[in-house]
N, C-alpha and C positions, 0 to 999 in steps of 0.2 A: 461520473458517479464515483464516490469514494467512501471509505470506511473510517469513521471517527468514533473514538471511545472517550466519553466524558466521565472522569472520576471525581467524586466530590465527597465531602465529609458531613453531609446532611444539610449543608447550607442550601438555601432555596435556589433552584435552577430554573424555575418557571419563566422568569424574565429573560434569562439567557436563551432558553428554548423557544419562547414565543416571540421575542423581540429581536434576537440576534441570529441564532442558528437557523431560523426558518428561511433566511436568505440563501442558504446553501441548497439550492434546488437539486433534487434527486440524490442527495447524499444519504448514506446509511449511517444514522447516528444512534448510538447506544449509550445508556447511562448506568453507572455502577456506583452504588453508595458504599463508601469506604468504612462505614460503621458496621456493615455486615459482610463485607468482602475484603479479604486480605490480599497481600502481594501475589500469592499463588493463584488466586482467582483472576487477577489482572493479567498475569502471564498467560494463563490458560485461554482467556478471552482473546488476547492479542494473537496468539498462535492459531487457534481454531477458526477465528473469524477473519484472519489476515488483516488486522487493523493497521492502517497506514499512519494515522494521526492520533496522538494521545493528548487530551486536554486535561490538565490537573488543576483542580480548584480545591486548595487545601492550604492551611497555614504551614509555614516552614518549621520543620523540626528535624532533629538528628535522624530519626527513623525515616522521615520522608526523603531526606537527601540520600540515605543509604539505599532505600527502595528504588529511587530514580536512577542511581548509579548502576544498580544491578540490571535494571531494564535497558539502559543504554548499552551495556556489554552484551546482553542477551539478544537484543533486537537492534542491530546496527543501522537498519534502514528506517526505523521508526522515528517519526518527527514528534518530539516531546515538547509540549507547549505549557507553560505555567501561566495561570490566569487568576488575578485577584484584584481587589479594590485598592490595596496598598501593601507595601512590604518595606522592611528596613533595608538601609543601604548595604549593610554587611551581608545581607542574605543574597544579594545579587551574585557575589563571589561564590557563595556556596552552590547556587543554582548552576553557575557556569562550570564549576568543578564536577558537578553531578552529570553534566552532559546535556543540560536543557538546551534546546535549539532556539526557542523564542520565549520571551517573557512579556506579557501584556499587563500593565498596571495603570490604574488611574482612570480618569473620565473618558478618555478616547479608546479604551481597551476593546470595546465592542466592535467599533468600526475597523480598527486595525486587525483584530482577530479574523473577521470575515474576509477582508482583503488579502491577508496573508494566506489563509487556507485556500482560497480560490486560486491564488498564484502558485502555491505549492502543488496543488492537484493538476494544474495546467502543465506543469513541468515534471510531473511524477514519472518514475521509471516504468510504471505499469501502463501508461498511456500508449495507445497503438500509434506507431510512427506514421508519418505522412505518406511514405512510399507504399505502405500497405493500405492506407485509405485510398490512395490513387488508383488502386486496382478495382475499386468499386465504382458504381455509377455516381455522377456528380450530385444527384439528388437521391438520397437513400430513402427507402420506404421505412415505415415505423418498425416493421419486423427486422429489417437489416440493422437499424439503430439499436434495437433491443439485443441483437446478437453482439454488437460491438460493446455495449454497456456491460453485458455479462462477461465478455472476454477481459475487460479491464478491471472489473470489480470482484468477480468470483474468486475464491481460493484457487490456487494453481492446480491442485489435484482434481478440481471439478471442470477443467478445461478439456472436455471430451464431447464428442458428438452426442453421446447418450445423455449427458447432463444438460447440454444446450437444448436438445429436443424436449426434455422434461420441462425445462424452464419456459419454453415456448408453447408447451402443451400440444405438440405435434409428434408424429412418428419419426423415428430416427432416419428412415429412408426419405421421408418428406423433407426433413431438415437438410440432409445432404444435397438434395436437388436444389432447394432454395438457396443454400449457401453458395453453391457454385454459380447459380444464376446471378446473385448479387456481387460476388467477389471474383468471378471468372477463374476460379481454381477450386480444387476440392479442399475440404476442411483440414485434412492431414497436412497437405502442402502449406496451407496458410499457417497452421500452428507451428510447423517447423521454422518458418520464417520469423514468426513472433518469438519463438524461443531463442533463435539466433540473435535477435535484437536484444532480448533480455540478458542473455549471457554476456554479450559484448559490453552492455552498460554496467552490469554488476562487477565484472572482472576488471575492466579497463578504465571506466569512469569512476565508479564507486570504490575501486581498489579493494574489493572483498577477496578473501581467500577462497579457493575452490571448495573447501569443506563447508564454507558458509553458503556458497552459491548452490551447491547440490541440495542442501536442506531447504533453502528458500524456493527452489524450483521443483521440489518434491521428488527428487530421485531417491532410489532405495539406498544407494551408497555412492562413494566417490568413483568406483570403477564404472558403474552404469552411466554416471554423468560424463566421464572421460570418453567412453565409447560414443555416446550421442554427440558430444561436442566435436569430436574428430570427424564424424560423419557430416555434420552441418558446416563446419569451418574448413575442412580439408586438411587440418593439421591438429596436433595435440595442443591442449591449453598450455602445457609446460613450454612448448616451443614458441607459441605466440606471445606468452607473457615474457619470455626471455628476450625475444626480438623487440618487443615494445619498450623494454627497459634499456636497450642499447642506444 
């Protein structure tokens, strides 16, 4: 399950919604009309909802390029996708300079869009790693799968036993018992391992700066992130980054 924001300028999105994006099962898809919502609304939506993928359906203009460039700088992990029936050759260079990740134009754009989004989500950094899935039973119950979906999709600040219990409509104590039954460890231990995985990907694979990582993972400040990182990794992020660069 993933979060996709579709921004458009009033052009009809019914066919896209009904004939194309419906194939993305269990995705959280939201639509924003650019005639009534400006760049600030888009940034707010991306941040509050932790949008992973942004689909832009709008003719290219100087303001569009500037807005997309700012989004790329503000949200380095956001996959930005441009989608239109046609575009001019010179506009491809503008899209590239603006930081667009993918561009789908022409008759095959619907099929290519769905395939790409599915592949991107399959390899997304928020996906729970296989070694944490192996701690669970080979065949998970519907309740356990709902827990995993929430952990992958919900904003980082909501990854707590209290929020998960609310999502499942059970008491927090009941949630803790069920979680340990399914995953053979308590939720706090599991979350620490998950954060260990996320930190490693963001710092060493995505090459983000620590000040970017602590914001993404919802720490109050860099000091709080540094303390938690050292507890989980057994060393400071400065030392590990330095060693990895040698």
